[in-house]
C-alpha positions as CSV (number, residue, x, y, z in Angstrom):
1,X,-9.8,8.1,-49.1
2,X,-11.6,8.2,-46.1
3,X,-10.1,10.7,-43.9
4,X,-10.7,11.1,-40.3
5,X,-10.1,14.9,-38.4
6,X,-9.6,15.1,-35.3
7,X,-8.9,18.6,-33.2
8,X,-6.4,19.2,-30.4
9,X,-7.8,22.3,-28.9
10,X,-3.7,22.1,-26.9
11,X,-2.4,26.0,-26.2
12,X,-0.6,24.4,-22.9
13,X,2.8,24.2,-24.9
14,X,3.0,27.7,-25.4
15,X,2.3,31.7,-23.6
16,X,0.3,33.0,-25.9
17,X,-3.3,32.0,-25.9
18,X,-5.4,31.6,-28.6
19,X,-3.9,28.2,-30.8
20,X,-6.8,26.3,-28.5
21,X,-9.0,28.0,-31.0
22,X,-7.7,26.9,-33.6
23,X,-9.6,24.0,-34.9
24,X,-12.2,25.5,-34.6
25,X,-11.2,28.1,-36.4
26,X,-10.6,25.4,-40.1
27,X,-13.5,24.2,-39.1
28,X,-15.6,27.6,-39.8
29,X,-13.2,28.4,-42.6
30,X,-14.7,25.0,-44.7
31,X,-12.1,22.3,-43.7
32,X,-14.9,19.3,-44.2
33,X,-16.4,21.1,-47.1
34,X,-13.1,21.6,-48.8
35,X,-12.6,17.3,-48.5
36,X,-16.0,16.2,-49.5
37,X,-15.6,18.4,-52.7
38,X,-12.4,16.2,-53.7
39,X,-14.1,12.7,-53.6
40,X,-13.2,11.9,-49.7
41,X,-15.1,10.1,-47.3
42,X,-14.7,12.7,-44.0
43,X,-15.6,12.3,-40.5
44,X,-15.4,14.8,-37.8
45,X,-14.4,13.5,-34.3
46,X,-14.5,16.3,-32.8
47,X,-12.1,17.7,-30.3
48,X,-10.2,16.0,-27.6
49,X,-10.7,17.8,-23.8
50,X,-7.6,19.5,-22.8
51,X,-7.4,21.5,-19.5
52,X,-7.2,24.5,-19.1
53,X,-3.9,26.8,-18.1
54,X,-5.7,28.8,-15.7
55,X,-6.7,25.9,-13.7
56,X,-3.1,24.4,-13.2
57,X,-0.1,25.1,-12.2
58,X,3.0,25.2,-14.5
59,X,5.0,22.8,-12.7
60,X,8.8,22.7,-13.5
61,X,9.6,25.6,-15.4
62,X,12.0,24.0,-17.9
63,X,8.8,21.9,-19.2
64,X,5.3,23.8,-18.3
65,X,2.6,21.6,-17.7
66,X,4.5,18.6,-18.9
67,X,2.0,16.2,-17.2
68,X,-1.0,17.8,-18.6
69,X,0.7,18.1,-22.0
70,X,2.0,14.1,-21.8
71,X,-2.1,13.6,-20.3
72,X,-3.6,15.1,-24.1
73,X,-0.4,13.6,-26.0
74,X,-1.1,10.1,-25.1
75,X,-5.2,10.6,-25.5
76,X,-4.4,11.6,-29.1
77,X,-1.7,8.9,-29.5
78,X,-4.2,6.2,-28.9
79,X,-7.1,8.3,-31.4
80,X,-4.4,8.3,-34.0
81,X,-3.5,4.7,-33.6
82,X,-7.5,3.6,-33.5
83,X,-8.0,6.0,-37.1
84,X,-5.5,3.7,-38.8
85,X,-6.9,0.8,-37.6
86,X,-10.0,1.5,-39.0
87,X,-8.6,2.3,-43.0
88,X,-8.7,6.1,-42.2
89,X,-6.5,8.9,-42.8
90,X,-5.6,10.6,-39.8
91,X,-5.8,14.7,-40.0
92,X,-5.0,16.5,-37.2
93,X,-5.6,20.0,-35.9
94,X,-4.3,22.2,-33.9
95,X,-3.5,23.5,-31.7
96,X,0.0,24.5,-30.3
97,X,3.0,22.0,-31.5
98,X,2.9,20.5,-28.9
99,X,0.4,17.8,-30.0
100,X,2.4,16.5,-32.6
101,X,4.4,14.1,-30.1
102,X,0.5,12.5,-29.7
103,X,0.4,12.3,-33.8
104,X,3.2,10.8,-34.3
105,X,3.9,8.3,-31.4
106,X,0.1,6.7,-32.7
107,X,1.5,6.5,-36.4
108,X,5.2,5.2,-35.2
109,X,2.8,2.5,-32.8
110,X,0.6,1.2,-35.6
111,X,3.4,0.9,-39.0
112,X,6.0,-0.2,-35.8
113,X,3.6,-3.1,-34.8
114,X,3.4,-4.5,-38.8
115,X,7.0,-4.2,-38.9
116,X,8.0,-0.6,-40.6
117,X,9.2,2.3,-40.5
118,X,8.1,6.1,-40.6
119,X,9.3,9.0,-41.8
120,X,8.3,13.2,-41.0
121,X,8.5,16.2,-42.8
122,X,9.1,18.8,-40.5
123,X,7.9,22.0,-42.3
124,X,8.0,24.8,-39.6
125,X,9.7,28.3,-39.3
126,X,11.2,26.8,-36.4
127,X,13.2,23.9,-35.4
128,X,11.6,22.3,-32.2
129,X,14.3,20.8,-30.8
130,X,14.7,22.3,-27.4
131,X,14.7,20.0,-24.2
132,X,14.1,21.7,-20.8
133,X,18.0,21.9,-20.4
134,X,18.3,24.1,-23.8
135,X,14.6,25.3,-24.1
136,X,15.3,28.9,-22.9
137,X,11.4,29.7,-22.1
138,X,10.7,26.5,-21.2
139,X,7.5,26.3,-23.4
140,X,7.6,22.6,-24.8
141,X,6.3,23.3,-28.1
142,X,9.8,24.4,-28.7
143,X,10.2,20.1,-28.1
144,X,8.5,18.7,-29.8
145,X,10.6,17.4,-32.2
146,X,13.4,16.1,-30.1
147,X,10.8,13.8,-28.7
148,X,10.0,12.5,-31.7
149,X,13.5,11.9,-31.7
150,X,14.0,10.0,-28.5
151,X,15.2,13.3,-26.4
152,X,13.6,14.8,-23.9
153,X,11.5,14.1,-20.4
154,X,9.9,10.3,-20.5
155,X,6.7,11.0,-20.1
156,X,6.7,12.9,-23.8
157,X,9.5,10.7,-24.6
158,X,7.8,7.1,-23.6
159,X,4.9,7.1,-24.8
160,X,3.9,3.9,-26.0
161,X,7.2,2.5,-23.9
162,X,9.6,2.8,-26.5
163,X,11.8,5.4,-28.3
164,X,12.4,7.2,-30.2
165,X,10.0,7.1,-32.7
166,X,11.2,7.9,-35.8
167,X,14.4,7.3,-37.1
168,X,16.7,10.9,-37.7
169,X,17.9,9.6,-41.4
170,X,13.9,9.8,-42.4
171,X,13.1,12.9,-40.7
172,X,13.4,16.8,-42.6
173,X,12.8,19.8,-41.6
174,X,11.5,22.3,-44.0
175,X,11.9,26.1,-44.1
176,X,14.0,26.8,-40.5
177,X,14.7,30.4,-40.0
178,X,14.7,30.5,-36.1
179,X,16.6,28.9,-34.5
180,X,17.3,29.3,-30.8
181,X,21.6,29.7,-29.7
182,X,21.8,26.3,-27.5
183,X,19.3,24.5,-30.4
184,X,21.5,24.9,-33.2
185,X,24.0,22.5,-31.8
186,X,21.1,19.9,-31.4
187,X,19.3,20.1,-34.4
188,X,23.6,19.4,-36.0
189,X,24.2,16.5,-33.8
190,X,20.3,14.9,-34.5
191,X,20.6,13.5,-37.7
192,X,17.9,14.8,-39.1
193,X,18.3,16.3,-42.7
194,X,17.7,20.3,-42.8
195,X,16.8,22.6,-46.2
196,X,16.3,26.7,-44.6
197,X,14.6,29.1,-46.1
198,X,18.6,29.8,-47.8
199,X,18.5,26.9,-49.2
200,X,14.9,27.4,-50.4
201,X,15.9,30.7,-52.1
202,X,18.9,29.1,-53.5
203,X,17.7,26.2,-54.8
204,X,13.7,25.9,-55.0
205,X,10.8,24.6,-53.3
206,X,10.6,22.3,-55.8
207,X,14.3,20.7,-55.4
208,X,13.8,20.9,-51.7
209,X,10.5,18.8,-51.5
210,X,12.0,15.8,-53.9
211,X,15.4,15.2,-52.1
212,X,12.8,15.8,-48.8
213,X,10.7,13.3,-50.0
214,X,13.5,10.8,-50.9
215,X,15.2,10.7,-48.1
216,X,11.3,10.5,-45.8
217,X,10.8,7.6,-47.9
218,X,13.9,5.6,-47.5
219,X,13.2,1.9,-46.6
220,X,9.8,3.6,-44.7
221,X,5.5,3.0,-45.2
222,X,5.5,6.4,-45.8
223,X,5.7,9.7,-43.7
224,X,4.2,12.0,-42.0
225,X,3.8,16.0,-42.7
226,X,3.7,18.7,-39.5
227,X,2.8,21.8,-40.9
228,X,3.2,24.6,-38.7
229,X,1.5,27.0,-40.4
230,X,4.1,30.1,-38.8
231,X,6.1,28.4,-42.1
232,X,4.0,30.8,-44.9
233,X,5.2,34.3,-44.4
234,X,3.2,36.5,-41.8
235,X,2.0,38.6,-45.0
236,X,-0.2,35.1,-45.8
237,X,0.0,34.0,-42.6
238,X,-0.6,36.5,-39.6
239,X,-2.3,34.8,-37.3
240,X,0.2,32.3,-35.9
241,X,1.4,32.1,-32.5
242,X,5.5,33.1,-33.2
243,X,5.7,35.1,-36.7
244,X,8.6,35.0,-38.4
245,X,9.4,37.5,-41.2
246,X,10.6,36.2,-44.6
247,X,9.0,33.1,-44.8
248,X,7.7,31.1,-47.6
249,X,5.4,32.1,-50.2
250,X,1.5,31.2,-50.4
251,X,2.3,29.4,-54.1
252,X,5.8,27.5,-52.3
253,X,3.1,26.3,-49.5
254,X,0.9,24.8,-51.9
255,X,4.0,23.9,-54.1
256,X,4.9,21.8,-51.2
257,X,1.6,20.4,-50.4
258,X,0.7,19.4,-53.9
259,X,4.6,17.3,-54.4
260,X,3.7,15.7,-51.2
261,X,-0.1,15.1,-53.0
262,X,2.2,13.4,-55.6
263,X,4.0,11.3,-53.7
264,X,1.5,9.1,-52.1
265,X,3.3,8.8,-49.7
266,X,1.9,10.7,-46.7
267,X,0.1,8.5,-44.0
268,X,-1.2,11.5,-41.9
269,X,-1.1,15.3,-41.7
270,X,-0.9,18.0,-38.9
271,X,-1.6,21.4,-39.5
272,X,-1.1,23.5,-35.9
273,X,-0.2,26.9,-34.5
274,X,-3.3,28.2,-36.1
275,X,-4.7,31.3,-33.2
276,X,-7.5,33.2,-34.6
277,X,-7.5,36.1,-32.0
278,X,-4.1,37.5,-33.4
279,X,-5.5,36.5,-37.4
280,X,-7.3,38.9,-40.0
281,X,-10.7,38.1,-41.3
282,X,-9.7,34.0,-40.9
283,X,-7.3,34.5,-43.0
284,X,-4.6,31.9,-41.8
285,X,-7.2,29.2,-40.6
286,X,-8.3,29.8,-44.7
287,X,-4.7,28.9,-46.1
288,X,-4.5,26.1,-43.7
289,X,-7.9,24.6,-45.6
290,X,-6.2,25.4,-48.6
291,X,-2.9,23.3,-48.2
292,X,-4.9,20.9,-46.6
293,X,-6.8,19.7,-50.1
294,X,-3.5,20.5,-51.8
295,X,-1.9,17.9,-49.6
296,X,-5.0,15.6,-50.1
297,X,-5.6,16.1,-53.7
298,X,-6.6,19.0,-55.2
299,X,-5.0,20.1,-58.1
300,X,-4.9,22.6,-60.6
301,X,-6.3,21.1,-63.9
């Protein structure tokens, strides 16, 4: 496989600084070498340019840095589209989770032009399904799943001129355990499939992933994997912006990615919310590299 890595050092979507260094942390943890060791051809396209929050006013307090985030996401969307046009697999590194509005728009546009739909596995402690009307903070990193489904400000939902980017019935939220009060209603009404941590506890990661892949591939060309590292328990992934106790384990995370690889249906991979400032010896980025390798074909035997 030809893999093209794109760094998106975006930290405008949330208030804790440091996730802009996530792409560098992944590279320092040996991402390129790990993928090459699996036999892949790897092109590292570097990082896109993102404006610094110190140089901007946040604007509307209900959707902070909206124009700057939308500008970055439009650039990401075009880069991802071009990556797919060359026959390469897109691997996007964040940055906060708002960057995936661009990744998913690019993938959706590419397959829409070929009259195909795309599914989504959103693996995250949070639903990220707020809108400016429901968000308690106005931070856009809590809104990207909603934007992909067509809910939210036009600059986010309208990239490439169509919305929603993906059908709710092909979207799955996995690992949720921390939802805002008003966000719960949006999640329930959205039509997406949801597997909370209780579902994983009761049924196991294998059953959850089997059902999730089935939902995401029903009538689609395949699916995007959006992996927020805070889905993993903070004991294993301490370097994330919004840690929540009670997450999935090291092995559950690898099993999920191994089953993604087994499906042979992953169209793009996003790894977001790694914050090396609050990490411990780059532990979270090292885990991120391992999970990327599992998703892209690494096996125990």
